C-alpha positions as CSV (number, residue, x, y, z in Angstrom):
1,M,90.9,84.5,101.1
2,I,91.3,83.0,104.5
3,I,92.3,85.4,107.2
4,P,94.8,83.5,109.5
5,P,93.9,83.4,113.3
6,I,95.9,85.1,116.0
7,R,98.2,82.8,117.8
8,L,96.8,81.7,121.2
9,Q,98.9,80.7,124.2
10,D,101.8,78.3,123.7
11,A,105.1,77.6,125.5
12,H,106.4,81.0,124.4
13,G,103.4,83.2,125.4
14,A,100.4,84.5,123.6
15,G,100.1,86.4,120.3
16,Y,97.5,89.0,121.0
17,Y,98.2,92.7,121.3
18,G,99.2,93.7,124.9
19,A,100.0,90.1,125.9
20,P,102.4,90.0,128.8
21,R,106.1,89.5,127.9
22,G,107.8,89.7,131.3
23,A,108.4,93.4,132.0
24,R,107.0,94.4,128.6
25,T,103.9,93.8,126.5
26,H,103.4,92.4,123.0
27,N,103.3,95.2,120.5
28,G,101.4,93.5,117.7
29,I,99.5,90.3,116.8
30,D,100.9,87.0,115.7
31,L,99.2,85.5,112.7
32,C,99.4,81.7,112.5
33,C,100.8,80.3,109.3
34,H,103.2,77.6,108.1
35,K,106.7,78.2,107.0
36,D,106.9,79.3,103.4
37,S,103.3,80.6,103.4
38,L,102.8,83.6,101.2
39,V,102.5,86.8,103.2
40,M,100.3,89.6,101.7
41,S,100.1,93.2,102.7
42,V,96.9,94.2,104.4
43,T,97.2,97.8,103.1
44,P,98.4,99.5,99.9
45,G,101.5,101.6,100.4
46,K,105.2,101.9,99.9
47,V,107.8,99.4,101.1
48,T,109.9,101.7,103.3
49,R,112.2,99.3,105.1
50,I,113.5,95.7,105.1
51,G,115.4,95.0,108.3
52,Y,116.4,92.6,111.0
53,P,114.4,92.4,114.2
54,Y,117.5,90.8,115.9
55,D,121.2,91.3,115.5
56,P,122.1,89.8,112.1
57,G,125.2,88.3,113.7
58,D,123.1,86.2,116.1
59,D,123.7,82.6,115.1
60,D,120.1,81.6,116.1
61,K,117.9,84.6,115.0
62,G,120.1,86.7,112.8
63,H,118.5,85.4,109.6
64,L,115.1,86.6,110.5
65,L,113.8,89.7,108.6
66,Y,110.9,92.1,108.5
67,V,109.2,94.2,105.8
68,Q,107.7,97.6,106.5
69,V,105.0,99.1,104.4
70,T,103.9,102.7,105.0
71,D,100.4,103.5,104.0
72,A,99.0,106.9,102.7
73,A,98.1,108.0,106.3
74,G,101.8,107.5,107.4
75,R,101.1,104.3,109.4
76,D,104.0,101.8,109.4
77,H,102.8,98.3,108.9
78,R,105.5,95.8,109.9
79,Y,105.6,92.1,109.1
80,F,108.2,90.1,111.0
81,Y,109.7,86.8,110.2
82,V,109.2,87.3,106.4
83,S,111.6,86.6,103.6
84,P,110.9,89.6,101.3
85,M,109.8,89.4,97.8
86,V,109.6,93.2,97.4
87,N,112.2,96.0,97.4
88,V,112.5,99.2,99.4
89,G,110.8,102.0,97.4
90,E,108.3,99.6,95.7
91,I,104.6,100.7,95.6
92,I,102.3,97.9,96.4
93,S,98.6,97.3,96.5
94,R,96.5,95.7,99.2
95,G,96.8,91.9,98.9
96,A,100.2,92.1,97.2
97,V,102.5,89.3,98.1
98,I,105.4,90.9,100.1
99,G,107.2,87.7,101.0
100,V,107.1,84.2,102.5
101,A,106.9,83.2,106.2
102,Q,110.3,82.2,107.5
103,G,109.2,79.8,110.2
104,L,110.1,79.9,113.8
105,L,110.1,76.3,115.0
106,E,113.8,75.8,114.6
107,V,114.5,79.0,116.6
108,Y,111.8,78.5,119.3
109,P,110.9,74.8,119.6
110,G,107.2,74.4,120.7
111,I,106.1,77.8,119.4
112,T,103.1,78.0,117.0
113,D,104.5,79.0,113.7
114,H,103.5,82.6,112.8
115,I,104.4,86.0,111.5
116,H,104.2,89.0,113.7
117,Y,102.2,92.0,112.5
118,E,102.4,95.4,114.1
119,I,101.5,99.0,113.3
120,K,103.4,102.1,114.4
121,V,102.0,105.7,114.2
122,D,104.5,108.5,114.9
123,G,106.7,106.0,116.6
124,D,104.0,104.6,118.9
125,Y,102.4,101.1,118.6
126,I,98.7,100.9,118.0
127,D,96.5,97.8,118.3
128,P,96.4,96.3,114.8
129,S,93.7,93.8,115.7
130,E,90.6,95.7,114.5
131,F,92.5,97.1,111.5
132,Y,93.5,93.6,110.5
133,R,90.1,92.0,111.1
134,G,88.5,94.7,109.0
135,V,90.6,94.0,106.0
136,S,89.1,92.0,103.1
137,L,91.6,90.8,100.6
């Protein structure tokens, strides 16, 4: 399997962990992919949430979704801009298809199409870069 690269600098910023975002920093990594690409879980676990990163009433971004998979160690792996193909409560294996990439070009013209991947432990963000690169699907 090909591991997608992390999004580099484009008109909307950079996709590496800790990249500046005005007064805040980027809390995950952006994995380059095309709209409708299959998105696979980098860890086994349980689907614990499917949600909206933005207000669902937002005309531009309200359709975007994320899938959260919680692993055995309690880490929440969150995949943003993904149309889910799983349900909350479902137990999945590493490499299981969890959805398809929604695509961001219509929302953010000039952006490199991607999904956003982040990990939270006890409510705090951790750098997913080494975890992601160490995964072999």
